[in-house]
C-alpha positions in Angstrom: 54.4 19.6 -54.3 55.4 20.6 -57.9 57.4 24.5 -57.9 58.6 25.9 -60.8 60.5 28.7 -60.8 61.8 30.8 -63.9 64.6 33.3 -63.9 67.9 34.7 -66.0 65.8 38.1 -67.4 67.5 41.1 -67.3 67.7 44.3 -69.0 69.9 44.2 -73.1 70.6 46.0 -76.3 68.5 45.2 -78.7 70.2 42.6 -80.9 70.9 41.4 -77.9 70.9 37.8 -76.2 69.8 36.4 -73.0 69.4 32.7 -71.9 66.5 32.0 -69.6 66.3 29.2 -66.5 62.5 27.6 -65.8 64.1 25.4 -62.8 61.9 22.9 -61.9 61.1 19.9 -59.1 57.9 18.1 -57.6 57.6 16.0 -60.9 59.5 13.5 -63.6 60.3 15.1 -66.7 59.3 12.3 -68.4 55.9 12.9 -68.3 56.1 16.1 -68.7 56.2 18.7 -71.2 57.7 22.5 -70.2 56.5 25.6 -72.1 57.1 29.1 -71.7 55.0 32.1 -72.2 55.5 35.8 -72.0 52.9 39.3 -71.4 53.9 42.2 -72.6 51.5 45.5 -71.2 48.8 46.0 -72.0 48.6 42.7 -73.8 46.9 39.7 -73.8 49.7 36.0 -72.8 51.2 34.0 -75.6 51.9 30.7 -75.6 55.7 30.8 -77.2 57.6 27.7 -77.2 57.7 24.2 -76.1 59.8 20.7 -74.6 58.9 17.6 -74.3 60.5 15.3 -73.0 59.0 11.9 -74.1 59.1 12.2 -77.7 62.0 15.4 -77.3 59.5 17.6 -79.5 59.2 20.9 -79.2 57.2 24.3 -80.3 57.9 27.6 -81.2 56.0 30.5 -82.3 55.6 32.3 -85.8 57.0 35.5 -83.7 60.1 33.5 -82.3 60.6 30.3 -84.0 64.3 31.0 -85.8 65.8 33.3 -82.5 64.7 31.9 -79.5 65.7 27.4 -78.6 64.9 25.5 -76.4 66.0 22.9 -75.0 66.1 20.7 -71.4 68.2 19.1 -69.3 66.6 16.0 -67.5 69.3 16.0 -65.2 68.9 18.9 -63.5 64.8 19.4 -63.9 65.9 22.1 -66.2 64.4 23.9 -69.0 66.3 26.6 -70.9 65.2 29.3 -72.8 68.1 30.9 -75.3 66.6 34.4 -76.3 68.0 35.9 -79.8 68.6 38.8 -81.6 66.3 40.2 -79.3 63.5 43.2 -80.6 61.8 45.6 -78.6 58.6 43.5 -78.7 59.9 40.9 -77.1 59.6 43.0 -74.0 57.3 41.3 -71.8 57.9 39.0 -68.5 58.2 35.7 -69.5 56.7 32.4 -67.8 57.2 28.6 -67.6 54.4 26.2 -67.4 54.4 22.4 -66.8 51.5 19.6 -68.0 51.4 16.3 -67.6 51.5 14.3 -70.9 51.6 16.8 -73.2 52.5 16.4 -76.2 54.8 19.9 -78.2 54.0 18.6 -81.0 50.7 19.1 -81.5 49.9 22.2 -79.2 48.8 25.2 -79.6 50.1 29.4 -78.7 46.8 29.3 -77.3 47.2 26.2 -74.9 50.5 27.2 -73.4 49.3 30.9 -72.6 46.6 29.1 -70.7 46.1 25.6 -71.1 48.7 24.2 -68.6 49.4 22.5 -65.3 50.7 24.6 -63.4 53.1 28.1 -63.3 56.2 29.2 -62.0 56.4 33.6 -61.4 57.5 35.2 -64.5 61.4 36.9 -65.0 61.1 39.8 -66.7 62.5 41.0 -70.3 63.2 43.9 -71.2 64.6 44.9 -74.7 65.8 48.9 -75.0 65.8 50.1 -78.3 
């Protein structure tokens, strides 16, 4: 069975950093992209980052580009999302999800938010002002 588990959320001050982890099992990383989305209270889910091992491509939404970095440790079947220069508007539940044969160089935010195959439970990030 495909399983995804996001962790690493917490409370951080504006300007601070966190590293989120997405531990995956039940599939081969070589053929699967991992994406991160987030959902703030009262708002729609927003796709923010993606990494695909097949072509080493990545995607970042404009809202996080330059502040967040996605990386993958295939040996550990884990994808990381480094959150830096955090702002109060980054407060949200962060989710990781997987999609078979997705290339992140061609992805868009809506696909990450609503078009992935499997989802894990989220981890809450709270940024205080």
